[in-house]
C-alpha positions as a LaTeX table, in Angstrom:
\begin{tabular}{lrrr}
\hline
Residue & $x$ (\AA) & $y$ (\AA) & $z$ (\AA) \\
\hline
Met1 & 113.24 & 50.13 & 88.98 \\
Leu2 & 110.17 & 50.27 & 86.71 \\
Pro3 & 108.26 & 46.97 & 85.65 \\
Pro4 & 109.34 & 45.13 & 82.17 \\
Pro5 & 108.20 & 47.37 & 79.40 \\
Pro6 & 108.42 & 45.97 & 75.84 \\
Pro7 & 112.07 & 47.35 & 75.27 \\
Arg8 & 110.57 & 48.64 & 71.70 \\
Ser9 & 108.78 & 51.34 & 73.92 \\
Ala10 & 111.83 & 52.78 & 75.63 \\
Pro11 & 112.74 & 55.28 & 72.78 \\
Ala12 & 108.97 & 56.65 & 72.74 \\
Gly13 & 108.93 & 57.17 & 76.67 \\
Arg14 & 112.11 & 58.78 & 76.06 \\
Arg15 & 111.14 & 61.36 & 73.79 \\
Gln16 & 107.74 & 61.72 & 75.77 \\
Leu17 & 109.73 & 62.79 & 78.43 \\
His18 & 112.08 & 65.28 & 76.53 \\
Arg19 & 108.95 & 66.88 & 75.35 \\
Asp20 & 108.54 & 68.08 & 79.01 \\
Lys21 & 110.20 & 71.63 & 79.60 \\
Glu22 & 110.68 & 70.51 & 83.27 \\
Val23 & 112.95 & 67.55 & 82.20 \\
Leu24 & 116.76 & 68.30 & 81.93 \\
Phe25 & 117.65 & 64.83 & 81.15 \\
Ala26 & 116.06 & 61.55 & 80.44 \\
Gly27 & 117.81 & 58.12 & 79.17 \\
Tyr28 & 117.31 & 54.43 & 79.88 \\
Lys29 & 119.79 & 51.59 & 79.65 \\
Leu30 & 118.93 & 47.86 & 79.33 \\
Pro31 & 121.48 & 46.15 & 81.21 \\
His32 & 121.54 & 42.74 & 79.19 \\
Pro33 & 119.37 & 41.86 & 75.90 \\
Leu34 & 118.24 & 38.55 & 77.77 \\
Glu35 & 117.10 & 40.67 & 80.98 \\
Tyr36 & 113.64 & 41.56 & 80.86 \\
Arg37 & 114.69 & 45.03 & 82.82 \\
Met38 & 115.11 & 48.51 & 81.99 \\
Leu39 & 117.23 & 51.14 & 84.18 \\
Val40 & 115.53 & 55.02 & 83.74 \\
Lys41 & 117.20 & 57.92 & 84.67 \\
Val42 & 115.19 & 61.52 & 84.81 \\
Gln43 & 116.37 & 64.40 & 85.66 \\
Thr44 & 114.27 & 67.59 & 86.41 \\
Arg45 & 114.40 & 71.35 & 87.11 \\
Gly46 & 113.13 & 70.68 & 90.46 \\
Arg47 & 109.73 & 72.13 & 90.35 \\
Arg48 & 108.49 & 68.38 & 90.16 \\
Thr49 & 109.90 & 65.25 & 90.92 \\
Pro50 & 111.23 & 62.73 & 88.35 \\
Arg51 & 108.56 & 60.08 & 89.48 \\
Asp52 & 105.78 & 62.74 & 88.89 \\
Val53 & 107.36 & 63.74 & 85.35 \\
Leu54 & 107.90 & 59.86 & 84.52 \\
Asp55 & 103.84 & 59.34 & 85.72 \\
Ala56 & 102.62 & 62.46 & 83.21 \\
Ala57 & 104.86 & 61.23 & 80.44 \\
Leu58 & 103.70 & 57.60 & 80.66 \\
Ser59 & 100.18 & 58.77 & 80.99 \\
Asp60 & 100.27 & 61.08 & 77.80 \\
Leu61 & 102.07 & 58.31 & 75.88 \\
Val62 & 99.21 & 55.63 & 76.75 \\
Asp63 & 96.54 & 58.35 & 75.80 \\
Glu64 & 98.77 & 58.76 & 72.11 \\
Phe65 & 98.79 & 55.04 & 71.86 \\
Glu66 & 94.84 & 54.98 & 72.80 \\
Asp67 & 94.24 & 57.59 & 70.14 \\
Met68 & 96.43 & 55.70 & 67.39 \\
Lys69 & 94.23 & 52.73 & 68.16 \\
Ala70 & 91.10 & 54.06 & 67.67 \\
Lys71 & 92.15 & 55.59 & 64.46 \\
Phe72 & 93.45 & 52.37 & 63.01 \\
Arg73 & 89.99 & 50.71 & 63.96 \\
Val74 & 87.86 & 53.54 & 62.36 \\
Arg75 & 90.22 & 53.42 & 58.88 \\
Leu76 & 90.19 & 49.43 & 59.28 \\
Ile77 & 86.26 & 49.31 & 59.27 \\
Thr78 & 86.30 & 51.93 & 56.10 \\
Val79 & 88.35 & 49.70 & 54.52 \\
Val80 & 86.81 & 46.34 & 55.17 \\
\hline
\end{tabular}
């Protein structure tokens, strides 16, 4: 089980996993709305482990968020 991410980040993580050609299936489940945990299932073609694919997807997602944050700050500075 992974540490609890904000529930709104789950769809973005799933989409990022589906971008990898090695991934056959990626899904998540929030067992209960009041429980702050998420179950993740990843199935790969076998050349890479699900953990490796998940780590790469999360790393790519962090890079994308950092890029968005940098672009937002640049636009914010030009507006203000």
